[in-house]
N, C-alpha and C positions, 0 to 999 in steps of 0.2 A: 504494500500500500504506500503510495507516495505521500510523504509527510514533510512539513516544513522542518528545516534544520533547527535542532534545539539549541538554545543559547548555552554558552559554557557553564559548567557547574558553578554555583555560587552567585549567579546573576539574580536580580530581583524576581524575574519571571520564574526561575527555577525554585527559588525560595517560596514563592507564593504557591507553586504547584505542590511542593512538599507539605506545606501547611494545610492546603486543601485536602490532600489525601489523608494526612494524619488526623485532621478534624473529623473525617468521616468514620474513622474507627471509634470515635468517642461519642458521636451523636446518637440520640435515642431515635433510631430510624422509624420505628412504627408509631411512636408518639407524634412525630412530625407528620407522618402520613395521615394520621387521624385528624390532626389539625388542618392539614391541607384539604382533606375530604370535607370538613365543615365549611371552610372558607370558600371553596369553589362551588358550593351549593347555596350560598347566600343569594336571595332573590331581590334584595333591596336595589331598586333601579339605579340610583346614583353610584353605589358601590360596584355593582357588577358591570355596568356600562363603562365606567372608568377603567376597570381592570381589563375588560375585553379590548377596548380601544388602545390601551397602552401595549398590550401584547401584540395586537395587529401592527401597530406602528414599529415596535421594537424589532419584531421578527419578520416584518414585511409579509404578512399572511395574505395570500391571494383569495379574497372573498368572492371574486367573480366565479369561482368554481363551486361555491357552496350552493346547496339547494335553497337555503335562506341567506341571501347576501346582506341583509340589514343586520348589523351587529347588535343593535338595540332590541331586536325581536327575540333574542334568546332569553330564556327564563333565568338562566344562571351562567356563570363562567364555565361550569362543566358541560352544560348543554352546547355552548359555543365550541368548547374544546373537542367534543365528540361529534361535531356537526356532520350531517350527511352531505354528500356532493351531488351535483346534478347527474342524472343517469348517463349523460354522454361525456362526463368529465374524465372517466377512466375506462376506455374500451379494453376489453379482455381479449387476449390472444385466442382466436377461435380454433386454430389448428389442434387436432386431437393429440398430436405428439409434442405439444409445447407445454412447458411448466410456466405458470403465470406468477408474477411477483406478488407476494401477499401484502405488502405494505409500501407506503411512501417513506422515503428516508434515504440513508446513505449506506451503501454496502460496506460493512466493516471487514468481513472476510468471507471467502467461499473456497471450498476445496474438498479434499478427501479426509475421511476420518482414518488416521494412521495409528496402528497399534493401540486402538482404544482411546485415542486422544484427539481433541479438536484444537486448532490453532486459534489463539486469542489475539495476541500481538507479539511483536518481537520480544523474545525471551520468556514468553508465557504461553502455556497451553493448559488444558484442563481435561479431566476424565469424562468420557462418555457415560460411564457407569454412575459417577457422581451427579452429572447433569440430569440423569434420568431417575434421580431419587434413590439410587442404590439397588435398582431392580435388575438383576442379571438377565432375566428372561426378556425384558424390554430392551436391554442393552444389546443382546445378541442379534436382534432384528436389524441393527444398524452397524454392525461390525464391518469395518472396511468400506462403509458407505460414503455418502456425500453430505455436506452441510453448507448452509449459508446463514450468515448473521447480518441482520439489517437493523441499523440504529435509527430511531425516530426522534427528531428534534422537536422543540415546542412549536415550530412553524408548520409541521407536517400534518397531514390528514391522519387521524388516529383510530380509524376502524381497520380491522385486519380481515383479509379475504382469502378464500381457499386457493392455494397454488394449483390444485388438481382435484377433480371430482373424487369424492370418497365417502365411505360409510364410517361413522364414528364407532370405534371399538372401546376406547377407554379414555378417561380424563383423570389426571393426577395433579393434586395441589401439593407442592413441596415448599414448606415454610423455610424462611431464611432471612438474611439481612437485606438491606435496601441501599446498597452503595449506588452512587451515580454510575451511569454507564457511558459517559462521554469518552472521548478519545484519550484524555489524560489519565482517567481512572483505568481504562482498559490496558494502558501501557504500564501501570504501576501496581495494580491490585491483583495478586495472583488468584487464579481460579474464580474470577469475578462472576461469571455466569452460572457456575456451579454453587456459588455461595448465596446469590440473591434469591428471594422468593420467586416462584414461577408456577405457571400452569401449563401442563403438558397434555396435548390432545393427540391421541393416536388414531389414525384413520387407516382403513383398508382400501386400497385403490387398485386400478388395473396394472400398475407397475409395482405392486407390493405395498408394504407398510410405509406410511409417511407420518412423521410427527411434526406438529407445529407448536412451538414452545414460546409462550408469552412470558418474558422475564420482567419482573418488577424492578423499580429503582426508587431512589430517594424522591419523596413527594408523590410517587405513584400511589394514589389513595385506594385504588381497587382495579381489578382486572375482571372483565365480563366475557362470557360466551353467550351466543344467541340461544343456546339450548338450556343453560343453567343460570343465567343472570350473573350476579357477582359471586365469584368463587375464590376470593382471597381473604378469608377471615383470618384473624390473628390466632393461629394454632401452632402448637409445638410438634404435632405429629403429622405425618404424611397422610393425606386423604385420597382415596381412590374410588372412582365411580365406573362401573362396568355398564356398557350400553349395548352389548350384543349377547346377553345370556339367552339360554334356550326359551325362557318364559317371558322374554321382552315383548310388550304389547305391540311396539312398532320400532323400527330402526330409525336412526337419524342419518340422513343422507344429504350432503351438500354438494352443489355443482361448482365447477371451477369458476372463480370470480365471485361467488356468493359470500356475503359477509358471514364471518364465523365468530368474531369477538371484537373487543375494543379495549384500549387503555384509557383510563380516566386521568391521565397525565402521560407524558412521553416515556418511552423505554425502548426495548429491543425485542425482535422476533428472530427465533432460530428455527430453520427448517431442516429436517433430517430425512433422507431417503436411503434405501438399501444399496448394497453393492452392485455396481455396473448397471444402474437403472437410468442414468441420465448423463448428459454432457452439458456443462455450463456454457452459455454463449460467450464468445470471445470478448464482447463489449461489457460483460458482467464482471467487472474487475474492482478490486478493493479501492474505495474512495469515490466510486461513481455514484451519481444520484439515480435513484430508481423510483418508479411509480407503480402503483397497484395495477395489475392486469397485463403489464408488458411482458413479453416472452423473455425469460431469463435462462431457460435451459431446454434441451430437446431430449425426449425419452429415447432409450436405446433398446 
């Protein structure tokens, strides 16, 4: 991934980055998340309108893409943050052999899962088994497979869509910390995505198993899925929901490009597929800007 050259050690920027990382180890992540949850749902017009407009101006949010383009029409900041887009704003790659991008954002990394590890940033990788909540059966599905990690900034669209059509098999909520997931933290916090709270959705598709993992971060007050609502309560134990038991009344099937969940603040999406199931597009490189629905890989 192309990155700006870091200043020499000891410069003010380096010192600030070190303080920023160190502070995150001390912060009460979940308390801050709960406070953010309350603040972003305040419906007082003066407060929420001011907050919305400042975020639009600061991050240069393109409201022309939104289904509701009037910032003052949103009931709360969270309603604005999780806004829907116009139906024509994100066309989905129609070819049946194409994998669609699940989120707007920046591609952090994409590649192969090697010897049970995923690449995070220079000098850092993390365990597939740990990422998947320590479940060896789930981990075996993606041994030597492929992965992509997409970072969503505050300016991005925050609904997550299906990369490929599939049937939901399982959802797993893994409790954890809520470190920031920006570039600086990725470079300096080991095993970042395996430490943060996350929701794992396992799908069965025509190309085999596919996992879409929504990773929480600092101030991410909750993660939702379209079939279960909010699924990130403050728990100390891993929670698992099976959606394909023999006595299931009906299965949950989602088409490529269909909404599957959302972040109620920004974070990261990780997509996993099995071995030899796809080839990433050449333009899908670390640091590139991506949009929901565009073709990012071809099935093999």
